[in-house]
C-alpha positions, -999 to +999 in steps of 0.1 A: +001-001+001+019+030-004+024+058+024-012+068+030-004+107+049-018+094+081+017+115+095+001+143+084-022+145+117-013+159+144-007+141+175-036+152+202-027+142+238-065+123+246-061+104+211-051+074+189-054+078+154-035+045+138-043+032+104-042-011+092-050-028+066-071-003+053-085+001+091-089+038+105-088+036+143-094+063+159-093+057+196-104+085+219-077+073+254-087+093+286-102+068+302-094+076+340-129+108+327-150+077+307-132+091+277-148+125+279-139+149+254-130+184+248-116+211+219-086+195+212-097+157+214-126+169+190-105+187+170-083+155+164-114+134+157-123+156+125-088+164+110-088+119+113-121+121+092-120+149+069-080+128+065-099+097+063-123+107+030-092+119+010-066+091+016-075+062-011-054+034+020-089+042+043-120+019+034-132+021+066-134+038+104-135+028+136-149+052+161-141+038+198-127+050+235-101+027+258-117+021+286-149+010+298-166+039+288-169+056+245-173+092+260-193+102+284-191+139+270-179+177+266-156+179+300-173+188+332-146+180+351-138+211+386-116+232+362-133+227+335-165+244+353-144+267+363-138+281+330-173+289+318-182+252+314-177+240+280-164+264+253-190+276+224-150+266+199-159+229+218-192+225+203-180+240+171-157+209+167-180+186+176-203+195+147-175+201+122-170+158+137-204+155+133-206+167+098-174+147+085-185+116+097-220+119+078-204+132+049-173+108+050-174+082+021-166+051+040-186+032+065-176+045+101-186+019+127-189+031+166-176+003+190-193+014+220-183-007+248-197+014+280-209+045+297-221+069+268-241+100+275-237+136+266-226+145+232-210+108+233-241+095+224-246+125+195-208+110+183-219+078+180-248+079+165-235+105+136-218+068+129-236+042+103-231+013+122-237+017+163-220-021+179-229-026+214-219-042+244-243-058+265-227-036+292-226-003+277-255+025+280-272+063+270-276+085+284-286+122+272-276+141+306-280+180+290-307+190+304-300+178+342-269+204+342-295+231+328-288+226+289-303+214+258-282+183+229-258+194+211-241+179+182-265+177+160-286+145+191-320+162+184-318+154+149-303+120+154-318+110+183-352+115+166-340+101+129-329+065+148-359+061+178-388+087+175-402+122+183-414+105+211-392+084+225-364+116+216-382+138+242-381+110+267-344+106+266-340+144+269-363+154+287-360+128+312-327+116+311-322+082+321-299+055+315-311+037+286-299+001+293-276-016+256-309-044+253-335-016+254-317+007+234-315-018+205-354-026+209-360+018+200-333+008+172-308+035+191-283+008+179-276-016+152-264-046+175-259-060+206-235-086+219-221-104+249-195-086+266-171-114+262-172-117+228-175-079+213-141-074+204-148-112+180-181-095+167-170-066+158-134-074+141-166-103+122-192-071+107-159-046+104-139-081+076-175-079+062-171-049+054-137-047+041-152-075+022-177-056+004-182-030-028-170+006-015-187+027-040-221+013-034-214+013+003-200+049-006-232+060-022-261+041-004-251+057+027-252+098+008-284+080+001-301+071+031-288+108+050-300+126+024-331+111+032-331+105+070-308+140+082-323+163+062-322+193+093-289+177+103-279+211+094-301+228+104-302+211+135-266+222+145-267+252+140-297+257+164-283+240+187-253+260+182-269+292+190-289+275+218-265+260+242-244+288+238-273+307+258-277+282+277-241+279+293-238+317+302-274+314+319-271+308+360-289+277+353-263+256+338-236+268+368-261+260+392-264+228+376-230+217+365-216+228+405-250+197+421-235+172+389-203+182+408-215+178+447-239+150+438-272+170+452-310+180+432-301+216+408-324+244+421-326+254+391-343+292+386-350+296+348-322+322+350 
């Protein structure tokens, strides 16, 4: 195979990007925080996806997380909260990532072995196949801290499970176990934890043996039919989330999250 040029991608702390046998593996590597997403990590994922669209050595992308989780969403450490929470730059980069995944002509497989929360759900659902371990769960936790779904979740979740279930996930944020996520149509398949990696490898091998041009046209057609509102959604979420991040209720919700107590929202 000719030199892929993968070395042109800048190294990013907390992210591993590797190319082998046509599979670009993009792994969020921040297991100590269940792979919470920083602006820099999101920018690195977006860069990798945009590069993958142009490099002939890439046939498929595998997106996953290290350790026990896929991603717990945007960083919410004490330092993050002291800085005012996720920045608008963070939303910009997750939006760029979602656009890059959905526009990529190759299949993108989300490998979800555990916790998937907040914008981590957006990231997983932007992919074409979502393969989950029986230990995985999904949670749109935004409203618990005075925020709204972002990263295209308003469209991506509703396109998968319908309006009523999307409203339930967003307004009554609770853990959705893998088995229930499968019955709702949120994921493509669920496998026993002990067999998960082998099953993921089997699916990836099957995709690698498939017709790449037909896959690209199929992906473009299905996304065009089902994600017609994605671009407007990204813009709407950006505007709404930017206002919410500056509000009192977010600061109260974030502090309550850190202090493990119920927030006292004042609608301000």
